C-alpha positions in Angstrom: -25.6 12.6 6.2 -28.1 11.2 8.8 -28.0 7.7 10.1 -30.9 6.5 8.0 -29.4 7.9 4.8 -26.0 6.4 5.6 -27.6 3.0 6.3 -29.4 3.2 2.9 -26.1 4.1 1.1 -24.3 1.2 2.8 -27.1 -1.3 2.0 -27.3 -0.2 -1.6 -23.5 -0.6 -2.0 -23.7 -4.1 -0.7 -24.4 -7.0 -3.0 -28.0 -8.2 -2.9 -28.8 -10.4 0.0 -25.4 -9.8 1.7 -24.8 -8.6 5.2 -23.3 -5.2 5.9 -19.7 -4.9 5.1 -17.1 -5.6 7.7 -13.3 -5.4 8.0 -13.1 -9.2 7.5 -15.4 -9.2 4.5 -13.8 -6.3 2.6 -10.3 -6.2 1.0 -7.3 -5.2 2.9 -6.2 -1.6 2.7 -2.9 0.2 3.3 -3.0 1.8 6.8 0.5 3.2 7.0 3.6 3.7 5.0 7.2 4.8 5.8 7.8 7.2 4.3 4.3 8.7 4.4 2.6 9.3 1.1 2.7 13.0 0.3 5.9 13.6 2.3 8.1 16.1 0.4 11.1 16.0 2.7 12.1 12.3 3.0 15.7 11.7 4.0 17.5 10.3 1.0 19.5 8.0 3.2 16.4 6.1 4.1 17.0 2.4 3.1 13.6 0.8 3.5 10.1 1.5 2.5 7.6 0.0 4.9 4.0 -0.7 4.2 1.4 -1.9 6.7 -2.0 -3.4 5.7 -5.2 -3.6 7.7 -5.4 -7.4 7.7 -3.1 -10.4 7.8 -1.6 -11.0 4.4 -0.3 -13.9 2.3 3.4 -13.6 2.9 5.2 -16.2 0.8 6.6 -14.0 -2.0 3.2 -12.3 -2.4 3.7 -8.7 -3.3 3.2 -6.3 -6.2 5.3 -3.1 -6.1 4.4 -1.7 -9.5 6.2 1.0 -11.5 4.2 4.2 -12.4 7.3 4.9 -14.5 10.9 3.6 -14.5 12.2 7.1 -13.5 9.9 7.3 -10.5 10.6 3.9 -9.1 13.4 3.5 -6.5 16.5 1.4 -7.0 15.9 -1.8 -5.0 18.6 -3.4 -2.9 17.2 -6.8 -2.1 14.0 -8.8 -2.0 10.9 -7.4 -0.3 10.1 -9.3 3.0 7.4 -9.3 5.5 8.4 -8.5 9.1 5.1 -9.8 10.4 1.7 -10.8 8.8 0.8 -7.2 8.0 4.0 -5.3 7.3 6.3 -5.6 4.3 9.7 -4.0 3.8 11.2 -3.1 0.4 15.0 -2.4 0.7 15.8 0.7 -1.5 18.4 3.2 -2.4 16.9 6.7 -2.8 18.4 9.7 -4.5 18.4 13.3 -3.1 15.8 15.7 -4.6 13.8 13.2 -6.4 10.1 12.3 -6.6 9.0 8.7 -6.3 5.7 6.9 -7.1 5.0 3.3 -6.4 1.8 1.4 -6.9 1.0 -1.3 -4.3 -1.2 -3.5 -6.5 -2.4 -2.1 -9.8 -4.3 -3.8 -12.7 -3.2 -7.3 -13.3 -0.4 -7.0 -10.7 -2.5 -7.7 -7.6 -0.3 -10.1 -5.5 -0.8 -8.2 -2.2 -3.6 -10.4 -0.9 -5.1 -11.0 2.5 -4.9 -14.4 4.2 -8.1 -15.4 2.4 -6.7 -14.6 -1.0 -8.6 -11.4 -1.6 -6.4 -8.7 -3.4 -5.7 -5.6 -1.4 -7.1 -2.3 -2.6 -4.6 -0.6 -5.0 -2.6 2.2 -3.3 -0.3 4.8 -4.8 2.6 5.8 -2.6 4.1 9.1 -3.7 6.9 11.0 -1.9 9.9 13.2 -2.6 13.3 13.2 -1.1 15.0 16.3 0.3 18.1 17.6 -1.5 20.3 16.9 1.4 20.3 14.2 4.1 18.7 15.1 7.5 
């Protein structure tokens, strides 16, 4: 895609009369997770899931870890808590040889919000634990 076509695509995707999108004007996105999404050999002794967003977030009990299914959601061992304005930790207990899927924001559950109150883009974290600890 050439620069002119790319600019046309970006402009047509922007609301009428608005400036080009920027990191500040667009919703926050997940930029990293521990474990990484798609990992198929997560140590089942891992005790925390960490999620880092692209922007500063509202941190006062503002989160939405959403079940894809009860069976695929980890056992939680405490309240989620932000370690800084961009990273949240969910204390968990994982089982060996199991697949997990956790939505971060989904549908009406959209409490992960940036400091301006804009909901973060939904993200599906999917991983599997190994059958034995590493």
